[in-house]
N, C-alpha and C positions, 0 to 999 in steps of 0.2 A: 548531486543526489540529495533529495530532501529526506530528512530523518524525522520520523514520528515516534516519539517515545510513549505517548498516551493518546488514545483516540478520544477526542472531546465531542460533546454535542455540536459544537460549532463546525467541526470538520464533517459531521454527518449531515448537515443541512444541504439540501439539494443545490442551493445557490453557491455553496462553497466547492462543490465537486463537479458540477455539470456545465458543459458549454451550452447545452440546449436542454429544455425540460425533459425530453425523451431519454436523455443520457443519465439522468439522476439515479434511477433504480439500480442500474448495473454497477455504478461506482460505489454506491452505498453498500451493496452486497459485497463487493471486493474489500472495502474497508472493514466491514464486520468480520469477514473471513480472516483477514490479516490480523485483526485483534485477537480472534479466537486462537489462531495458530501461534502468535507471539506470546500470548498468555500461557500457552502450552510448552514454551521453551524453544520455539522454532524461529529461525531467521526468515523473514519474509520481505520480498520486494514486489511491488506492483510496477510492471514495465509494459510498454507498448509491444505487444506480441507480433506486430507486423514489421517491426524494425529488423532488418536482416542480422544484425549483431546485438539484438536486445539482451539476450541472456549473457553473452560475453561482457558487454558493457555494464550490465547490472552487477555481475560478479566482481567487476573492478570498481563498483560504486560510482560510476560515471553518469548513469541515467536512472530514472525511476524514482520511486519513493520507498524507503527502507524502514522496516519495522523491526527493531532488535528484540530479542527475547526479553520478556519482562520478569521471568521467575528465576533466572540465573542457572537453569539446568545446563545450558550449553555455552 
Protein backbone atom coordinates (compact mmCIF):
# COMPACT_ATOMS: atom_id res chain seq x y z
CA UNK A 1 0.00 0.00 0.00
CA UNK A 2 1.25 3.42 -0.92
CA UNK A 3 1.23 6.02 1.88
CA UNK A 4 0.72 9.71 1.11
CA UNK A 5 1.52 11.98 4.04
CA UNK A 6 1.15 15.24 2.11
CA UNK A 7 -0.79 15.99 -1.06
CA UNK A 8 1.56 17.90 -3.34
CA UNK A 9 0.78 19.79 -6.56
CA UNK A 10 2.71 17.10 -8.45
CA UNK A 11 0.28 14.43 -7.23
CA UNK A 12 -2.69 16.53 -8.34
CA UNK A 13 -1.46 16.84 -11.93
CA UNK A 14 -3.66 14.83 -14.30
CA UNK A 15 -0.63 13.09 -15.80
CA UNK A 16 0.30 11.77 -12.35
CA UNK A 17 -3.11 10.32 -11.56
CA UNK A 18 -4.86 9.25 -14.76
CA UNK A 19 -4.41 6.40 -17.15
CA UNK A 20 -6.46 8.30 -19.72
CA UNK A 21 -7.36 12.01 -19.93
CA UNK A 22 -11.03 11.30 -19.15
CA UNK A 23 -10.00 9.71 -15.82
CA UNK A 24 -8.16 12.74 -14.44
CA UNK A 25 -11.07 14.65 -12.90
CA UNK A 26 -12.37 11.81 -10.79
CA UNK A 27 -9.01 10.95 -9.27
CA UNK A 28 -8.18 14.57 -8.52
CA UNK A 29 -11.51 14.86 -6.69
CA UNK A 30 -10.71 11.71 -4.68
CA UNK A 31 -7.27 13.06 -3.76
CA UNK A 32 -8.70 16.39 -2.62
CA UNK A 33 -11.40 14.65 -0.57
CA UNK A 34 -8.76 12.40 1.02
CA UNK A 35 -6.71 15.48 1.94
CA UNK A 36 -9.71 17.21 3.46
CA UNK A 37 -10.62 14.15 5.52
CA UNK A 38 -7.06 13.41 6.67
CA UNK A 39 -6.61 17.08 7.63
CA UNK A 40 -9.70 16.57 9.78
CA UNK A 41 -8.13 13.63 11.61
CA UNK A 42 -9.61 10.75 9.61
CA UNK A 43 -7.76 7.70 8.26
CA UNK A 44 -8.44 7.50 4.50
CA UNK A 45 -7.76 4.85 1.87
CA UNK A 46 -8.48 5.07 -1.84
CA UNK A 47 -9.15 1.55 -3.07
CA UNK A 48 -10.59 -0.08 -6.17
CA UNK A 49 -14.25 -0.52 -5.22
CA UNK A 50 -14.76 -3.29 -7.75
CA UNK A 51 -12.31 -5.62 -6.05
CA UNK A 52 -14.38 -8.20 -4.11
CA UNK A 53 -12.09 -7.96 -1.08
CA UNK A 54 -11.07 -4.32 -1.51
CA UNK A 55 -12.22 -3.10 1.90
CA UNK A 56 -10.79 -6.09 3.75
CA UNK A 57 -7.42 -5.79 1.99
CA UNK A 58 -7.35 -2.02 2.52
CA UNK A 59 -7.96 -2.49 6.26
CA UNK A 60 -4.96 -4.84 6.26
CA UNK A 61 -3.05 -2.18 4.29
CA UNK A 62 -2.33 -4.56 1.44
CA UNK A 63 -3.93 -2.56 -1.39
CA UNK A 64 -4.79 1.04 -2.21
CA UNK A 65 -3.37 4.39 -1.22
CA UNK A 66 -3.45 5.38 2.45
CA UNK A 67 -3.65 8.92 3.81
CA UNK A 68 -2.95 9.01 7.58
CA UNK A 69 -4.51 11.73 9.73
CA UNK A 70 -2.38 14.85 9.68
CA UNK A 71 -3.59 16.64 12.80
CA UNK A 72 -3.01 13.92 15.39
CA UNK A 73 -6.64 13.68 16.56
CA UNK A 74 -6.86 9.91 16.09
